[in-house]
N, CA, C and O atoms as a MOPAC input file, in Angstrom:
PM7 MOZYME 1SCF
protein

 N    147.62200 1    45.19700 1   129.45300 1
 C    147.97600 1    46.52500 1   129.01700 1
 C    146.91300 1    46.98100 1   128.03700 1
 O    146.51200 1    46.22700 1   127.15000 1
 N    146.45700 1    48.21400 1   128.19600 1
 C    145.40700 1    48.75300 1   127.35400 1
 C    145.94900 1    49.45200 1   126.13100 1
 O    147.15800 1    49.61500 1   125.96800 1
 N    145.02400 1    49.86700 1   125.26700 1
 C    145.37100 1    50.55400 1   124.02800 1
 C    146.15200 1    51.82700 1   124.30000 1
 O    147.11900 1    52.11900 1   123.59600 1
 N    145.74600 1    52.59800 1   125.32200 1
 C    146.44100 1    53.85100 1   125.62000 1
 C    147.87500 1    53.61100 1   126.07400 1
 O    148.75800 1    54.41400 1   125.77200 1
 N    148.11900 1    52.52400 1   126.79000 1
 C    149.48300 1    52.18800 1   127.18600 1
 C    150.33800 1    51.90600 1   125.95700 1
 O    151.49300 1    52.32700 1   125.89300 1
 N    149.78000 1    51.20000 1   124.98600 1
 C    150.51900 1    50.90100 1   123.75200 1
 C    150.83300 1    52.18200 1   122.99400 1
 O    151.93000 1    52.34600 1   122.46000 1
 N    149.85500 1    53.09400 1   122.95100 1
 C    150.07200 1    54.35800 1   122.25400 1
 C    151.13300 1    55.20600 1   122.93900 1
 O    151.84400 1    55.96100 1   122.27600 1
 N    151.24800 1    55.08900 1   124.26600 1
 C    152.25100 1    55.84300 1   125.02000 1
 C    153.63000 1    55.18200 1   124.93900 1
 O    154.61000 1    55.73500 1   125.43700 1
 N    153.71000 1    54.01400 1   124.32000 1
 C    154.98400 1    53.33200 1   124.17600 1
 C    155.35800 1    52.43300 1   125.33400 1
 O    156.50400 1    51.99100 1   125.41500 1
 N    154.42100 1    52.14500 1   126.24200 1
 C    154.72600 1    51.25400 1   127.35900 1
 C    154.83200 1    49.82400 1   126.85300 1
 O    154.04900 1    49.38800 1   126.01000 1
 N    155.81000 1    49.10400 1   127.38100 1
 C    156.00500 1    47.70000 1   127.00700 1
 C    155.16000 1    46.80600 1   127.89700 1
 O    154.87700 1    47.12600 1   129.05100 1
 N    154.76700 1    45.67800 1   127.32800 1
 C    154.03600 1    44.67900 1   128.10800 1
 C    155.00400 1    44.05600 1   129.11100 1
 O    156.18600 1    43.88300 1   128.81500 1
 N    154.50700 1    43.72600 1   130.27700 1
 C    155.32900 1    43.07500 1   131.29900 1
 C    155.71900 1    41.68000 1   130.82500 1
 O    154.93000 1    40.99600 1   130.17200 1
 N    156.93200 1    41.26300 1   131.15300 1
 C    157.43000 1    39.94600 1   130.75800 1
 C    157.11600 1    38.92700 1   131.84400 1
 O    157.81000 1    38.83800 1   132.85600 1
 N    156.06500 1    38.16800 1   131.61400 1
 C    155.65300 1    37.14100 1   132.56200 1
 C    156.56000 1    35.92400 1   132.49200 1
 O    156.67800 1    35.18900 1   133.47200 1
 N    157.20600 1    35.69600 1   131.34800 1
 C    157.98000 1    34.46100 1   131.14800 1
 C    159.24300 1    34.41200 1   132.00600 1
 O    159.74000 1    33.32500 1   132.30300 1
 N    159.76800 1    35.56800 1   132.41000 1
 C    160.99600 1    35.57000 1   133.20900 1
 C    160.71700 1    35.50500 1   134.71400 1
 O    161.64800 1    35.52900 1   135.51800 1
 N    159.45700 1    35.42300 1   135.09000 1
 C    159.09200 1    35.41900 1   136.51600 1
 C    158.95700 1    33.99300 1   137.04500 1
 O    158.62500 1    33.06300 1   136.31000 1
 N    159.21900 1    33.85200 1   138.32400 1
 C    158.99100 1    32.60100 1   139.02800 1
 C    157.48500 1    32.45000 1   139.23900 1
 O    156.83900 1    33.37000 1   139.74100 1
 N    156.92900 1    31.32000 1   138.87000 1
 C    155.51000 1    31.06000 1   139.10700 1
 C    155.38300 1    30.31400 1   140.42300 1
 O    155.79300 1    29.15900 1   140.54700 1
 N    154.80700 1    30.99800 1   141.40300 1
 C    154.68600 1    30.42200 1   142.74700 1
 C    153.77900 1    29.20300 1   142.72500 1
 O    152.67700 1    29.23900 1   142.17800 1
 N    154.25600 1    28.13200 1   143.32400 1
 C    153.47900 1    26.89300 1   143.43500 1
 C    153.26800 1    26.58900 1   144.91400 1
 O    154.18700 1    26.74300 1   145.72000 1
 N    152.07600 1    26.16400 1   145.26700 1
 C    151.81100 1    25.92800 1   146.69100 1
 C    152.42700 1    24.65300 1   147.22100 1
 O    152.65000 1    23.68600 1   146.49300 1
 N    152.68900 1    24.68500 1   148.49300 1
 C    153.06600 1    23.48800 1   149.24800 1
 C    151.97700 1    23.33900 1   150.30500 1
 O    151.38500 1    24.32300 1   150.75000 1
 N    151.72400 1    22.10100 1   150.69500 1
 C    150.64300 1    21.83600 1   151.63000 1
 C    151.18500 1    21.20300 1   152.89700 1
 O    152.07900 1    20.35800 1   152.85700 1
 N    150.62300 1    21.62900 1   154.03100 1
 C    151.03800 1    21.15000 1   155.33100 1
 C    149.79500 1    20.79200 1   156.13100 1
 O    148.70100 1    21.29200 1   155.87000 1
 N    149.98900 1    19.91600 1   157.10800 1
 C    148.85900 1    19.50700 1   157.93000 1
 C    149.30600 1    19.38400 1   159.38000 1
 O    150.33000 1    18.77300 1   159.68700 1
 N    148.52100 1    19.97300 1   160.24800 1
 C    148.73700 1    19.82900 1   161.68500 1
 C    147.78200 1    18.73800 1   162.16800 1
 O    146.67900 1    18.61000 1   161.63600 1
 N    148.17900 1    17.96300 1   163.15200 1
 C    147.27800 1    16.91700 1   163.65800 1
 C    145.92400 1    17.50000 1   164.08100 1
 O    145.86100 1    18.47000 1   164.83700 1
 N    144.85900 1    16.90000 1   163.58600 1
 C    143.51600 1    17.32500 1   163.94500 1
 C    143.02800 1    18.59700 1   163.27800 1
 O    141.95100 1    19.09700 1   163.60200 1
 N    143.81600 1    19.12600 1   162.34400 1
 C    143.46000 1    20.37000 1   161.65900 1
 C    143.47200 1    20.10900 1   160.15200 1
 O    144.26900 1    19.31300 1   159.65500 1
 N    142.59100 1    20.78200 1   159.44300 1
 C    142.55100 1    20.65700 1   157.98700 1
 C    143.89900 1    21.09300 1   157.39400 1
 O    144.58100 1    21.94100 1   157.96900 1
 N    144.28200 1    20.51800 1   156.25200 1
 C    145.52400 1    20.95200 1   155.59500 1
 C    145.44900 1    22.43200 1   155.21000 1
 O    144.36900 1    22.96400 1   154.95200 1
 N    146.61200 1    23.08500 1   155.17700 1
 C    146.66100 1    24.46900 1   154.72500 1
 C    147.71900 1    24.60100 1   153.65000 1
 O    148.65400 1    23.80200 1   153.58400 1
 N    147.57100 1    25.61800 1   152.80200 1
 C    148.48200 1    25.84500 1   151.69400 1
 C    149.39300 1    27.02900 1   151.96200 1
 O    149.01600 1    27.98900 1   152.63500 1
 N    150.60300 1    26.94000 1   151.42000 1
 C    151.60500 1    27.98700 1   151.59700 1
 C    152.19800 1    28.34900 1   150.23600 1
 O    152.57900 1    27.47800 1   149.45400 1
 N    152.26600 1    29.64400 1   149.97700 1
 C    152.94300 1    30.18700 1   148.80200 1
 C    154.09800 1    31.03700 1   149.33000 1
 O    153.94700 1    31.73100 1   150.33600 1
 N    155.23800 1    30.98600 1   148.66400 1
 C    156.41900 1    31.73100 1   149.10000 1
 C    156.68200 1    32.91200 1   148.17900 1
 O    156.61600 1    32.78600 1   146.95700 1
 N    156.97900 1    34.05400 1   148.77500 1
 C    157.42200 1    35.24500 1   148.04800 1
 C    158.82300 1    35.56200 1   148.54400 1
 O    159.02800 1    35.84800 1   149.72400 1
 N    159.78500 1    35.50800 1   147.63100 1
 C    161.19200 1    35.66500 1   147.99300 1
 C    161.71900 1    37.01900 1   147.52300 1
 O    161.42500 1    37.46600 1   146.41400 1
 N    162.49200 1    37.65000 1   148.37500 1
 C    163.13300 1    38.93500 1   148.09700 1
 C    163.84000 1    38.90000 1   146.74000 1
 O    164.47800 1    37.90800 1   146.38700 1
 N    163.71900 1    39.99700 1   145.98600 1
 C    164.39800 1    40.20100 1   144.69600 1
 C    163.99400 1    39.21000 1   143.60300 1
 O    164.70600 1    39.07000 1   142.60900 1
 N    162.86900 1    38.52600 1   143.77000 1
 C    162.41800 1    37.54100 1   142.78700 1
 C    161.08200 1    37.97100 1   142.19500 1
 O    160.06900 1    38.00300 1   142.89500 1
 N    161.08000 1    38.30100 1   140.90700 1
 C    159.83000 1    38.62100 1   140.22200 1
 C    158.96700 1    37.36500 1   140.24200 1
 O    159.41600 1    36.29000 1   139.84400 1
 N    157.71900 1    37.50300 1   140.70900 1
 C    156.90200 1    36.33000 1   141.01000 1
 C    155.48200 1    36.47100 1   140.47800 1
 O    154.87800 1    37.54100 1   140.55100 1
 N    154.96200 1    35.37400 1   139.94200 1
 C    153.56100 1    35.28000 1   139.54900 1
 C    152.81200 1    34.64900 1   140.72000 1
 O    153.07200 1    33.50700 1   141.09800 1
 N    151.87600 1    35.41300 1   141.28700 1
 C    151.07200 1    34.92600 1   142.40700 1
 C    149.65900 1    34.62700 1   141.91700 1
 O    149.02400 1    35.49500 1   141.31700 1
 N    149.16000 1    33.43300 1   142.15600 1
 C    147.79500 1    33.10400 1   141.74100 1
 C    146.76800 1    33.85900 1   142.58500 1
 O    146.98500 1    34.09400 1   143.77400 1
 N    145.64800 1    34.23600 1   141.96300 1
 C    144.60200 1    34.97100 1   142.67300 1
 C    143.54200 1    34.06500 1   143.29400 1
 O    142.93100 1    34.43100 1   144.29800 1
 N    143.32000 1    32.90500 1   142.71700 1
 C    142.19900 1    32.06600 1   143.14200 1
 C    142.65800 1    30.67000 1   143.52700 1
 O    142.23100 1    29.68400 1   142.92700 1
 N    143.51500 1    30.58700 1   144.51100 1
 C    144.05600 1    29.30600 1   144.96700 1
 C    142.97300 1    28.32900 1   145.39100 1
 O    143.04600 1    27.13800 1   145.08900 1
 N    141.97600 1    28.83400 1   146.08600 1
 C    140.93800 1    27.96300 1   146.61500 1
 C    140.17200 1    27.24800 1   145.50700 1
 O    139.55200 1    26.21600 1   145.76400 1
 N    140.19900 1    27.77400 1   144.27800 1
 C    139.52900 1    27.12900 1   143.14600 1
 C    140.45700 1    26.18400 1   142.38400 1
 O    139.98700 1    25.32800 1   141.63600 1
 N    141.74900 1    26.33000 1   142.56500 1
 C    142.72000 1    25.58500 1   141.76200 1
 C    143.26800 1    24.33800 1   142.43800 1
 O    143.65000 1    23.39300 1   141.74800 1
 N    143.31900 1    24.30600 1   143.74500 1
 C    144.02200 1    23.22700 1   144.43000 1
 C    143.13400 1    22.51900 1   145.44300 1
 O    142.29400 1    23.12500 1   146.10800 1
 N    143.35700 1    21.20200 1   145.53400 1
 C    142.64100 1    20.36500 1   146.49600 1
 C    143.63500 1    19.38800 1   147.10500 1
 O    144.63300 1    19.03200 1   146.47900 1
 N    143.35500 1    18.95600 1   148.33200 1
 C    144.14800 1    17.93200 1   148.99500 1
 C    143.19400 1    16.79300 1   149.32700 1
 O    142.19800 1    16.98700 1   150.02300 1
 N    143.50300 1    15.62500 1   148.83100 1
 C    142.63800 1    14.45000 1   149.01600 1
 C    141.19500 1    14.75400 1   148.61100 1
 O    140.24800 1    14.30400 1   149.25700 1
 N    141.04300 1    15.52600 1   147.53000 1
 C    139.72000 1    15.84800 1   147.00400 1
 C    138.97900 1    16.94600 1   147.74200 1
 O    137.86900 1    17.31300 1   147.35500 1
 N    139.57600 1    17.47300 1   148.79600 1
 C    138.92400 1    18.51000 1   149.58900 1
 C    139.52600 1    19.87400 1   149.28900 1
 O    140.73300 1    19.99800 1   149.08000 1
 N    138.67700 1    20.89700 1   149.26800 1
 C    139.14900 1    22.26900 1   149.08300 1
 C    140.01600 1    22.67500 1   150.27100 1
 O    139.76500 1    22.27200 1   151.40600 1
 N    141.02300 1    23.46400 1   149.99500 1
 C    141.91000 1    23.98400 1   151.04800 1
 C    141.41100 1    25.38000 1   151.39800 1
 O    141.39800 1    26.26600 1   150.54400 1
 N    141.00300 1    25.58000 1   152.63500 1
 C    140.39900 1    26.85900 1   153.01500 1
 C    141.39000 1    27.84900 1   153.61200 1
 O    141.14200 1    29.05400 1   153.58200 1
 N    142.51100 1    27.36800 1   154.15500 1
 C    143.49200 1    28.26800 1   154.77500 1
 C    144.73500 1    28.37200 1   153.89100 1
 O    145.32500 1    27.36300 1   153.50400 1
 N    145.12400 1    29.63100 1   153.57500 1
 C    146.28800 1    29.89200 1   152.73600 1
 C    147.16100 1    30.93500 1   153.40500 1
 O    146.66100 1    31.89500 1   153.99200 1
 N    148.48100 1    30.74000 1   153.31400 1
 C    149.44400 1    31.68700 1   153.88500 1
 C    150.46700 1    32.07800 1   152.81300 1
 O    150.80900 1    31.28300 1   151.93700 1
 N    150.94300 1    33.32100 1   152.90800 1
 C    152.06500 1    33.78100 1   152.10300 1
 C    153.25100 1    33.87600 1   153.03800 1
 O    153.20100 1    34.59200 1   154.03900 1
 N    154.32400 1    33.15700 1   152.71900 1
 C    155.54400 1    33.17500 1   153.52500 1
 C    156.53800 1    34.10900 1   152.84000 1
 O    156.78500 1    33.99000 1   151.64000 1
 N    157.10400 1    35.03500 1   153.60400 1
 C    158.04300 1    36.03200 1   153.09700 1
 C    159.46400 1    35.58600 1   153.43000 1
 O    159.81000 1    35.38400 1   154.59400 1
 N    160.28200 1    35.43600 1   152.38300 1
 C    161.64300 1    34.92600 1   152.55300 1
 C    162.65200 1    35.98800 1   152.13500 1
 O    162.57800 1    36.52700 1   151.03100 1
 N    163.58800 1    36.28000 1   153.02100 1
 C    164.65700 1    37.24400 1   152.74700 1
 C    165.92800 1    36.50000 1   152.35500 1
 O    166.37900 1    35.59500 1   153.05700 1
 N    166.49900 1    36.90300 1   151.20800 1
 C    167.80700 1    36.34600 1   150.83900 1
 C    168.92100 1    37.14400 1   151.51600 1
 O    170.01900 1    36.62800 1   151.72500 1
 N    168.63900 1    38.39300 1   151.85700 1
 C    169.61200 1    39.21600 1   152.57400 1
 C    169.86400 1    38.65000 1   153.96500 1
 O    171.00900 1    38.53100 1   154.40100 1
 N    168.78300 1    38.30400 1   154.65400 1
 C    168.89100 1    37.76000 1   156.01100 1
 C    168.97700 1    36.23800 1   156.01700 1
 O    169.23800 1    35.63400 1   157.05700 1
 N    168.75900 1    35.61500 1   154.86100 1
 C    168.79400 1    34.16500 1   154.72000 1
 C    167.83700 1    33.46900 1   155.69000 1
 O    168.19800 1    32.52100 1   156.38700 1
 N    166.58200 1    33.98800 1   155.70500 1
 C    165.60100 1    33.41900 1   156.63300 1
 C    164.18300 1    33.83500 1   156.24600 1
 O    163.97800 1    34.75800 1   155.45800 1
 N    163.22800 1    33.13900 1   156.81400 1
 C    161.82700 1    33.53400 1   156.70600 1
 C    161.64200 1    34.73500 1   157.62300 1
 O    162.00900 1    34.68900 1   158.79700 1
 N    161.06800 1    35.81900 1   157.08300 1
 C    160.88000 1    37.01800 1   157.90900 1
 C    159.42600 1    37.19100 1   158.34400 1
 O    159.10600 1    38.12100 1   159.08400 1
 N    158.56300 1    36.31400 1   157.89600 1
 C    157.18400 1    36.39800 1   158.34500 1
 C    156.24700 1    35.60600 1   157.46100 1
 O    156.62800 1    35.11500 1   156.39900 1
 N    155.02100 1    35.49200 1   157.91800 1
 C    153.97100 1    34.90100 1   157.10700 1
 C    152.67200 1    35.61000 1   157.43800 1
 O    152.52400 1    36.19000 1   158.51400 1
 N    151.74900 1    35.56100 1   156.52100 1
 C    150.46300 1    36.21300 1   156.72700 1
 C    149.39000 1    35.54100 1   155.90400 1
 O    149.67900 1    34.74800 1   155.00800 1
 N    148.15700 1    35.86400 1   156.21200 1
 C    147.03600 1    35.31000 1   155.47200 1
 C    147.20800 1    35.69300 1   154.00000 1
 O    147.44100 1    36.85900 1   153.68200 1
 N    147.09200 1    34.71500 1   153.11100 1
 C    147.45100 1    34.89100 1   151.70600 1
 C    146.67800 1    36.02100 1   151.02100 1
 O    147.28500 1    36.86700 1   150.36600 1
 N    145.37800 1    36.04800 1   151.15900 1
 C    144.58400 1    37.00800 1   150.39200 1
 C    144.75700 1    38.43700 1   150.90300 1
 O    144.61900 1    39.38700 1   150.13300 1
 N    145.05300 1    38.59800 1   152.17600 1
 C    145.40600 1    39.91500 1   152.71700 1
 C    146.74300 1    40.35900 1   152.12500 1
 O    146.89400 1    41.50700 1   151.70600 1
 N    147.70200 1    39.44700 1   152.09400 1
 C    149.02900 1    39.75000 1   151.54000 1
 C    148.94200 1    40.05300 1   150.04500 1
 O    149.61600 1    40.95800 1   149.55400 1
 N    148.11900 1    39.30500 1   149.32900 1
 C    147.96600 1    39.52300 1   147.88600 1
 C    147.44700 1    40.93200 1   147.62000 1
 O    147.91100 1    41.60500 1   146.69900 1
 N    146.50200 1    41.36900 1   148.41200 1
 C    145.96200 1    42.73100 1   148.27000 1
 C    147.06300 1    43.76300 1   148.50200 1
 O    147.16200 1    44.73800 1   147.75700 1
 N    147.88900 1    43.55800 1   149.52500 1
 C    148.98900 1    44.48400 1   149.80700 1
 C    150.04300 1    44.45300 1   148.69800 1
 O    150.65000 1    45.47900 1   148.39400 1
 N    150.26200 1    43.28900 1   148.09800 1
 C    151.27800 1    43.14100 1   147.04700 1
 C    150.86000 1    43.82100 1   145.74500 1
 O    151.69900 1    44.04900 1   144.87300 1
 N    149.58900 1    44.14500 1   145.60400 1
 C    149.11400 1    44.78900 1   144.37200 1
 C    149.85800 1    46.08700 1   144.08000 1
 O    150.03100 1    46.44700 1   142.91500 1
 N    150.30100 1    46.79700 1   145.12100 1
 C    151.01300 1    48.05900 1   144.88200 1
 C    152.38400 1    47.82800 1   144.24100 1
 O    152.99400 1    48.77000 1   143.73400 1
 N    152.86900 1    46.59500 1   144.25900 1
 C    154.15100 1    46.26000 1   143.64100 1
 C    153.97100 1    45.47100 1   142.34300 1
 O    154.92700 1    44.89900 1   141.82000 1
 N    152.74800 1    45.44500 1   141.83000 1
 C    152.49500 1    44.63100 1   140.64000 1
 C    153.01400 1    45.30500 1   139.37700 1
 O    152.96100 1    46.52600 1   139.23000 1
 N    153.51100 1    44.48100 1   138.48300 1
 C    153.93500 1    44.92800 1   137.16300 1
 C    152.80600 1    44.74500 1   136.15700 1
 O    152.72500 1    45.45300 1   135.15400 1
 N    151.93300 1    43.77400 1   136.44800 1
 C    150.83000 1    43.45500 1   135.55400 1
 C    149.86100 1    42.54400 1   136.31000 1
 O    150.18400 1    41.99600 1   137.36400 1
 N    148.68200 1    42.40500 1   135.74400 1
 C    147.67400 1    41.56200 1   136.36000 1
 C    146.85900 1    40.89900 1   135.26400 1
 O    146.56800 1    41.49900 1   134.22900 1
 N    146.50000 1    39.65800 1   135.51300 1
 C    145.59600 1    38.92400 1   134.63800 1
 C    144.40200 1    38.52300 1   135.48600 1
 O    144.38200 1    38.74700 1   136.69700 1
 N    143.42500 1    37.94000 1   134.85200 1
 C    142.22100 1    37.53500 1   135.57200 1
 C    142.54100 1    36.61200 1   136.73900 1
 O    141.90900 1    36.69700 1   137.79200 1
 N    143.53500 1    35.71700 1   136.55100 1
 C    143.80600 1    34.70400 1   137.57500 1
 C    145.16400 1    34.82200 1   138.25300 1
 O    145.52400 1    33.95900 1   139.05400 1
 N    145.93600 1    35.88500 1   137.94700 1
 C    147.27700 1    35.99000 1   138.52400 1
 C    147.74600 1    37.43900 1   138.58900 1
 O    147.27600 1    38.30800 1   137.85500 1
 N    148.69500 1    37.66200 1   139.50000 1
 C    149.31200 1    38.96300 1   139.69700 1
 C    150.81800 1    38.79900 1   139.49400 1
 O    151.42900 1    37.90300 1   140.07500 1
 N    151.41600 1    39.66000 1   138.67300 1
 C    152.86300 1    39.65000 1   138.46100 1
 C    153.47400 1    40.71800 1   139.35500 1
 O    153.22200 1    41.90900 1   139.17100 1
 N    154.28800 1    40.28400 1   140.33500 1
 C    154.88500 1    41.18200 1   141.31900 1
 C    156.37000 1    41.33200 1   141.00900 1
 O    157.06900 1    40.34900 1   140.76200 1
 N    156.84200 1    42.58300 1   141.02600 1
 C    158.26500 1    42.84100 1   140.78600 1
 C    159.10900 1    42.19600 1   141.87600 1
 O    158.59000 1    41.84000 1   142.93400 1
 N    160.39600 1    42.04400 1   141.62900 1
 C    161.30700 1    41.56700 1   142.67400 1
 C    161.37700 1    42.62000 1   143.76600 1
 O    161.80600 1    43.74600 1   143.51500 1
 N    160.96500 1    42.27200 1   144.96100 1
 C    160.88600 1    43.23600 1   146.05400 1
 C    162.19000 1    43.32600 1   146.83200 1
 O    162.87000 1    42.32500 1   147.05300 1
 N    162.52500 1    44.54100 1   147.24000 1
 C    163.66900 1    44.73900 1   148.13400 1
 C    163.27900 1    44.21000 1   149.52000 1
 O    162.11500 1    43.90000 1   149.77300 1
 N    164.25000 1    44.11500 1   150.38900 1
 C    163.97600 1    43.66500 1   151.74900 1
 C    162.96800 1    44.58800 1   152.43100 1
 O    162.03800 1    44.10300 1   153.07500 1
 N    163.12900 1    45.89200 1   152.30800 1
 C    162.19500 1    46.81600 1   152.97000 1
 C    160.79900 1    46.71200 1   152.37200 1
 O    159.81400 1    46.81700 1   153.10300 1
 N    160.68800 1    46.50900 1   151.06800 1
 C    159.36800 1    46.34000 1   150.45100 1
 C    158.71900 1    45.03900 1   150.93900 1
 O    157.52400 1    45.00300 1   151.23400 1
 N    159.51800 1    43.98200 1   151.01800 1
 C    159.00600 1    42.70400 1   151.50500 1
 C    158.52200 1    42.84300 1   152.94400 1
 O    157.44800 1    42.35100 1   153.29100 1
 N    159.31000 1    43.50900 1   153.77700 1
 C    158.93300 1    43.72800 1   155.16700 1
 C    157.68600 1    44.60100 1   155.30400 1
 O    156.92500 1    44.45100 1   156.26100 1
 N    157.47500 1    45.51100 1   154.35100 1
 C    156.30100 1    46.38700 1   154.41500 1
 C    154.99500 1    45.60900 1   154.23100 1
 O    153.93500 1    46.08300 1   154.64000 1
 N    155.05800 1    44.44100 1   153.63100 1
 C    153.86100 1    43.62400 1   153.46300 1
 C    153.34000 1    43.13800 1   154.80100 1
 O    152.14000 1    42.90800 1   154.95500 1
 N    154.23000 1    42.97800 1   155.77200 1
 C    153.84500 1    42.46700 1   157.09900 1
 C    153.06200 1    43.50100 1   157.89200 1
 O    152.21400 1    43.14700 1   158.71000 1
 N    153.34200 1    44.77600 1   157.65500 1
 C    152.78300 1    45.84100 1   158.47900 1
 C    151.40000 1    46.26100 1   158.16700 1
 O    150.86300 1    47.15400 1   158.82100 1

């Protein structure tokens, strides 16, 4: 938040009440491991911006990342997409941003579904 935001009376976003997304890693036979981050409906979430610099599997960089979209309304996974494409789309729902992370508001089902399109 900048000086002008403070002068206008805007409050800083509360990062402490958000879920910090942590990756899970999966491997298909004969394919390099890939990382998955989950974004769940109605859950304010901290999404990392530079996963490829932060995580390794067996000492190797993970080159493929996916964002999995989970609906609590439908009680199911509603889709997945390439992580960095999804992160760019999620910026329109951000409450705040830091150098290494994006704070995304709790998304409604329709907002979550709009990330797929």
